[in-house]
C-alpha positions as CSV (number, residue, x, y, z in Angstrom):
1,M,75.7,101.3,-139.5
2,S,74.6,98.8,-136.8
3,A,75.3,96.1,-135.5
4,S,72.4,94.0,-137.3
5,N,73.7,95.0,-140.8
6,V,77.4,94.4,-140.2
7,L,76.7,90.7,-141.0
8,D,75.8,92.0,-144.9
9,D,78.6,94.3,-145.3
10,P,81.6,92.9,-146.8
11,A,84.1,96.0,-146.0
12,A,82.9,95.5,-142.7
13,L,83.6,92.0,-141.7
14,A,86.8,92.0,-143.6
15,K,87.4,94.9,-140.7
16,L,86.5,92.7,-138.3
17,D,88.2,89.2,-139.7
18,P,92.1,90.5,-140.1
19,G,92.8,86.8,-138.7
20,G,91.1,84.9,-141.9
21,M,88.5,83.3,-139.7
22,L,85.7,83.2,-142.6
23,S,88.2,82.0,-145.4
24,C,88.9,78.8,-142.5
25,L,85.2,78.2,-142.2
26,R,84.6,78.3,-145.7
27,G,87.7,75.9,-146.4
28,L,86.3,73.2,-143.8
29,P,85.0,70.8,-147.0
30,D,87.9,71.0,-148.9
31,Q,90.3,70.4,-145.7
32,C,88.1,67.4,-144.9
33,R,88.9,66.3,-148.4
34,D,92.9,66.8,-148.3
35,A,92.9,65.2,-144.6
36,W,91.2,62.3,-145.3
37,K,93.6,61.5,-148.9
38,T,96.6,62.1,-146.3
39,A,95.5,60.4,-143.1
40,H,94.0,56.8,-144.6
41,E,97.1,56.3,-146.0
42,L,98.9,56.3,-142.1
43,A,100.5,52.9,-141.8
44,L,99.8,50.9,-138.5
45,P,101.3,47.7,-137.1
46,R,99.1,45.1,-137.5
47,S,99.4,44.2,-133.5
48,Y,98.1,47.7,-132.9
49,Q,94.3,45.8,-133.9
50,E,95.0,43.9,-130.6
51,I,93.5,46.5,-128.3
52,D,90.9,46.2,-125.8
53,R,90.5,50.1,-125.4
54,I,91.5,53.7,-126.7
55,A,93.0,56.5,-124.9
56,V,92.9,60.0,-127.0
57,L,94.9,62.6,-124.9
58,G,93.9,66.2,-126.0
59,M,92.6,69.5,-124.7
60,G,91.1,72.0,-126.7
61,G,89.8,71.4,-130.7
62,S,91.6,68.2,-130.6
63,A,89.7,66.8,-127.3
64,I,86.6,68.0,-129.2
65,A,87.7,66.0,-132.4
66,G,88.5,63.0,-129.8
67,D,84.6,63.2,-128.7
68,V,83.0,63.5,-131.9
69,W,85.4,60.3,-132.7
70,R,84.4,58.6,-129.7
71,A,80.4,58.8,-130.7
72,L,81.0,57.9,-134.2
73,L,82.9,54.4,-133.3
74,E,80.6,53.7,-130.3
75,R,77.1,52.9,-132.8
76,E,79.4,50.0,-134.2
77,C,82.4,49.5,-132.4
78,A,82.5,47.3,-129.4
79,V,85.8,48.5,-128.5
80,P,85.4,51.9,-125.7
81,V,87.4,55.2,-126.5
82,F,88.2,57.3,-123.6
83,N,88.9,60.9,-124.0
84,V,91.7,62.0,-121.2
85,R,92.0,65.8,-120.9
86,A,94.2,65.4,-118.1
87,Y,98.4,65.5,-117.0
88,D,98.3,62.6,-115.6
89,L,97.0,58.9,-117.5
90,P,94.3,57.0,-115.8
91,P,95.0,53.8,-114.0
92,Y,93.0,51.9,-116.8
93,V,95.8,52.5,-119.4
94,D,97.6,49.5,-119.5
95,E,99.4,47.2,-122.4
96,R,96.1,46.7,-124.9
97,T,95.2,50.4,-124.7
98,L,95.6,52.4,-128.1
99,V,96.8,55.4,-127.1
100,I,96.1,58.6,-129.1
101,A,98.0,61.8,-128.5
102,S,96.6,64.6,-130.2
103,S,98.2,68.2,-130.6
104,F,97.4,70.6,-133.1
105,S,100.9,72.5,-131.9
106,G,102.6,69.8,-129.9
107,D,103.3,71.5,-127.1
108,T,100.3,71.3,-125.0
109,E,101.9,70.8,-121.5
110,E,99.0,68.4,-120.5
111,V,99.6,66.0,-123.4
112,L,102.8,66.2,-123.1
113,S,102.7,64.9,-119.5
114,A,100.3,62.0,-120.3
115,F,102.2,60.8,-123.2
116,G,105.4,61.2,-121.5
117,Q,103.2,58.6,-119.1
118,A,102.3,56.4,-121.7
119,L,105.8,55.9,-122.9
120,A,106.9,54.0,-119.6
121,M,104.6,51.2,-120.7
122,P,104.1,49.1,-123.5
123,A,100.8,50.7,-124.9
124,P,100.6,50.9,-128.4
125,K,100.9,54.6,-129.4
126,I,99.9,57.4,-131.8
127,V,100.7,60.9,-132.4
128,V,98.8,63.5,-134.3
129,T,100.5,67.1,-134.5
130,T,101.5,69.5,-136.3
131,G,105.1,68.9,-134.7
132,G,106.6,71.0,-131.5
133,Q,107.9,68.7,-128.4
134,L,104.8,65.8,-129.0
135,L,106.5,64.8,-132.0
136,T,109.8,65.7,-131.4
137,T,109.5,63.3,-128.4
138,A,107.5,60.6,-130.7
139,R,109.8,60.4,-133.1
140,A,112.8,59.6,-131.4
141,N,110.8,56.7,-129.5
142,G,109.6,55.1,-132.6
143,V,106.5,56.5,-132.4
144,P,104.0,56.2,-135.3
145,S,102.7,59.7,-135.9
146,F,100.4,61.5,-138.2
147,T,101.7,64.9,-139.2
148,F,100.1,68.4,-141.2
149,D,100.3,71.7,-142.1
150,Y,97.7,74.6,-141.2
151,D,97.7,78.2,-141.3
152,G,95.0,78.9,-138.9
153,E,93.8,78.6,-134.9
154,P,93.4,74.8,-134.0
155,R,90.1,75.2,-133.7
156,A,89.7,76.1,-137.1
157,A,91.8,72.6,-137.9
158,F,88.9,70.2,-137.0
159,G,88.6,68.1,-140.2
160,W,92.9,67.6,-139.6
161,S,92.0,66.8,-136.1
162,L,89.0,64.4,-136.5
163,M,90.3,62.7,-140.5
164,P,93.0,61.0,-139.1
165,L,91.3,59.1,-135.9
166,L,88.8,57.9,-139.2
167,A,91.7,56.9,-140.9
168,I,93.0,55.3,-137.4
169,A,89.6,53.4,-137.0
170,A,89.3,52.2,-140.9
171,S,93.1,51.0,-140.6
172,L,92.1,49.2,-137.3
173,R,89.1,47.5,-138.8
174,L,87.0,49.1,-136.1
175,M,85.0,51.0,-138.5
176,Q,83.3,50.3,-142.0
177,G,82.3,52.4,-144.8
178,V,84.6,55.6,-143.3
179,A,85.8,56.2,-147.3
180,A,81.5,56.4,-148.3
181,D,80.6,58.5,-145.5
182,V,83.6,61.0,-145.9
183,D,82.8,61.4,-149.3
184,E,78.9,62.6,-148.8
185,A,80.1,64.3,-145.1
186,V,82.0,67.1,-147.5
187,A,79.6,67.0,-150.1
188,V,77.1,68.1,-147.3
189,L,79.7,70.6,-146.3
190,D,80.0,71.9,-149.4
191,E,76.4,72.2,-150.1
192,L,76.1,73.8,-146.6
193,V,78.9,76.3,-147.1
194,Q,76.4,77.9,-150.3
195,K,73.6,78.5,-147.8
196,I,75.6,79.8,-145.1
197,A,78.5,81.6,-146.2
198,E,79.2,85.4,-146.1
199,D,78.3,86.3,-148.9
200,V,75.0,85.1,-148.6
201,P,72.5,87.9,-147.1
202,T,71.0,87.5,-143.4
203,T,67.3,87.1,-145.4
204,T,68.7,84.1,-146.3
205,N,71.1,82.9,-144.3
206,P,70.3,81.0,-141.0
207,A,73.6,80.9,-139.6
208,K,73.4,84.7,-139.4
209,K,70.0,84.5,-138.3
210,L,70.4,82.7,-135.5
211,A,73.5,84.7,-134.5
212,R,71.5,87.6,-134.0
213,D,69.1,85.6,-132.1
214,L,71.9,85.0,-129.5
215,Q,73.3,88.5,-129.8
216,G,73.1,89.8,-125.9
217,R,72.0,86.3,-124.6
218,L,73.0,83.2,-122.9
219,P,73.0,80.8,-125.4
220,V,72.7,76.9,-124.0
221,I,73.2,74.5,-126.4
222,Y,70.9,71.6,-126.2
223,G,72.0,67.7,-127.7
224,A,71.3,64.3,-127.6
225,G,73.2,60.7,-128.6
226,P,76.2,61.7,-130.4
227,L,75.0,65.4,-130.6
228,I,75.9,65.6,-127.3
229,E,79.4,65.9,-128.5
230,V,78.6,68.6,-131.3
231,A,76.7,70.7,-128.1
232,R,79.9,70.9,-126.1
233,R,81.4,71.7,-129.8
234,W,79.2,74.6,-130.1
235,K,79.9,76.0,-126.5
236,A,83.5,75.8,-127.1
237,Q,83.5,77.6,-130.2
238,L,81.2,80.4,-128.8
239,N,83.5,80.8,-126.3
240,E,86.1,80.8,-128.7
241,S,85.1,82.8,-131.4
242,G,81.9,83.9,-130.3
243,K,83.5,85.5,-127.5
244,S,80.1,84.8,-125.4
245,W,79.7,83.6,-122.4
246,A,77.6,79.9,-123.3
247,S,76.8,76.0,-121.7
248,C,75.6,73.2,-123.1
249,E,73.3,70.6,-121.6
250,E,72.3,67.0,-122.8
251,L,68.9,65.4,-123.1
252,P,67.4,63.3,-121.7
253,E,69.7,64.4,-118.3
254,I,68.3,67.6,-118.6
255,H,65.0,66.3,-117.1
256,H,66.0,65.0,-113.8
257,N,67.4,68.4,-113.2
258,A,67.8,71.2,-115.2
259,I,64.3,71.9,-117.0
260,I,63.3,72.5,-113.0
261,G,66.0,75.6,-112.9
262,Y,64.4,77.7,-116.0
263,S,62.3,80.5,-114.0
264,Y,64.9,82.0,-111.6
265,P,66.6,84.1,-111.4
266,R,64.5,86.1,-113.9
267,E,66.9,88.4,-115.0
268,I,68.6,85.1,-116.5
269,A,65.8,83.3,-118.0
270,D,65.0,86.7,-120.1
271,R,68.4,86.5,-121.5
272,T,68.6,83.4,-122.2
273,A,68.3,81.5,-125.3
274,V,68.2,77.4,-126.5
275,V,69.3,76.2,-129.3
276,F,68.3,72.4,-129.9
277,L,70.3,69.9,-132.1
278,E,68.0,68.2,-133.8
279,S,68.3,64.8,-135.8
280,A,66.0,62.4,-136.6
281,D,67.8,59.6,-137.4
282,L,70.9,60.1,-134.4
283,V,68.3,60.6,-131.6
284,H,66.5,58.2,-129.5
285,E,63.0,58.5,-130.5
286,R,61.5,58.9,-127.2
287,V,64.3,61.5,-126.8
288,Q,62.8,63.0,-129.6
289,L,59.2,63.7,-127.8
290,R,61.1,64.8,-124.8
291,Y,62.6,67.9,-127.7
292,G,58.8,68.8,-128.6
293,F,58.1,68.8,-124.2
294,T,61.0,71.3,-123.2
295,K,60.2,73.4,-126.0
296,D,57.0,73.8,-125.1
297,L,58.3,74.0,-121.3
298,L,60.1,76.8,-122.1
299,A,57.7,79.1,-124.2
300,R,55.3,78.6,-121.2
301,S,58.9,80.0,-119.0
302,G,59.3,82.8,-120.8
303,V,62.8,81.4,-122.7
304,A,63.9,82.0,-126.5
305,A,64.5,78.6,-128.0
306,H,66.0,77.5,-131.5
307,S,66.1,74.2,-133.4
308,V,69.1,73.8,-136.0
309,Q,68.5,70.7,-138.2
310,A,71.4,68.1,-139.0
311,R,72.2,67.4,-143.0
312,G,73.1,64.5,-144.8
313,V,72.5,60.8,-144.2
314,S,75.3,59.5,-142.3
315,A,76.1,60.2,-139.0
316,L,79.2,61.9,-139.9
317,A,77.6,64.4,-142.3
318,Q,75.2,65.0,-140.1
319,M,77.4,66.1,-137.1
320,L,79.9,67.5,-139.5
321,S,77.0,69.8,-140.6
322,L,75.7,70.6,-136.9
323,V,79.9,71.5,-136.1
324,L,80.0,74.2,-139.7
325,F,76.4,75.6,-138.6
326,G,78.0,76.3,-135.4
327,D,80.9,77.6,-136.2
328,Y,79.5,80.2,-138.8
329,V,76.8,81.3,-135.7
330,S,79.9,82.0,-133.7
331,A,82.5,83.7,-136.4
332,Y,78.4,86.2,-137.0
333,L,78.1,86.4,-133.6
334,S,81.6,87.9,-132.8
335,F,81.0,90.3,-135.8
336,L,78.0,91.7,-133.9
337,Y,79.8,92.2,-130.9
338,G,82.3,94.0,-132.9
339,E,85.1,91.5,-132.3
340,D,87.3,89.5,-134.5
341,P,86.9,86.2,-134.0
342,T,90.4,84.6,-133.8
343,P,92.1,85.8,-131.3
344,T,92.2,83.8,-127.3
345,S,94.1,86.4,-125.8
346,A,93.3,85.2,-122.2
347,I,94.4,81.6,-123.8
348,D,97.8,82.9,-124.2
349,E,98.2,85.0,-121.2
350,L,97.4,81.9,-119.7
351,K,100.4,79.9,-121.4
352,T,102.7,83.0,-120.8
353,W,101.6,82.4,-117.0
354,L,102.2,79.0,-116.7
355,A,105.4,79.3,-118.4
356,R,106.7,81.2,-115.7
357,Q,105.7,79.1,-113.2
358,K,108.1,75.9,-113.8
């Protein structure tokens, strides 16, 4: 069987997906629904509303959920959010900084290090995790914690990472109408799954079509405004699930540098594919004009370009629809390469190596 036909062969997909990534992707709408139902009941002290800024400690999928949350929050809230992907807390963290430590395993060493430093100061704190040392430490220090169980990869638990953050924003009155947005987003995801899941043939499945267009190429994901964070999610998923090199860029920044470099090396330009993440509501009208110019410039430079349109009305629905679409594209790309999307052996190797360095 050719690689191009594998996406429409249930037996081949089952063989290539022993970790059940496709099942995880299909379950994202229910995951978001369940996570919100549980998370919005999280009780927080009233004093947590008296904050000047928020620092989200996280790496990988947990950090990307923090990025998406920040992009949503800054659309309506004056409290700035900073994402800390480091071992050390930045100096701006003080008693009026809400520190949210998010780690799927609860054993992410960068998060544990930064959270340990936060414990030494009177900053309000919250933990989001399945367990591990982070939960043990939080409970020992009386830190409010949201815990969940999920049988899958951390990157597939996007709903469990994002929904608690949305619940926190609602509880602290930083965002309005969150429950309605979550309902709409889940409905949009339900509908999207019916269009791009594995049982939809390539001829009518836009996610499978895009994966085939990206096969053998370097994917470069373009986003603007809040969609910059979704572009970063695509990049990470193409790396982890797609087993592929990938990059992401943001508009309009690329118009001050990257567009000059489309020509060379010619070999790379010929094997690059740009994916534009688009939304008429979330992208500034002047940047939308720039999208058109950039597509024309890429065509003149001989670089392949594709577009994926956000679905839904709310910013949350639109961003999550693009997240799910990218997750499916990444899984399909791994199948085209004859790979199981679930394992991340190089990351596991690194963690083992780091453990021996202590």
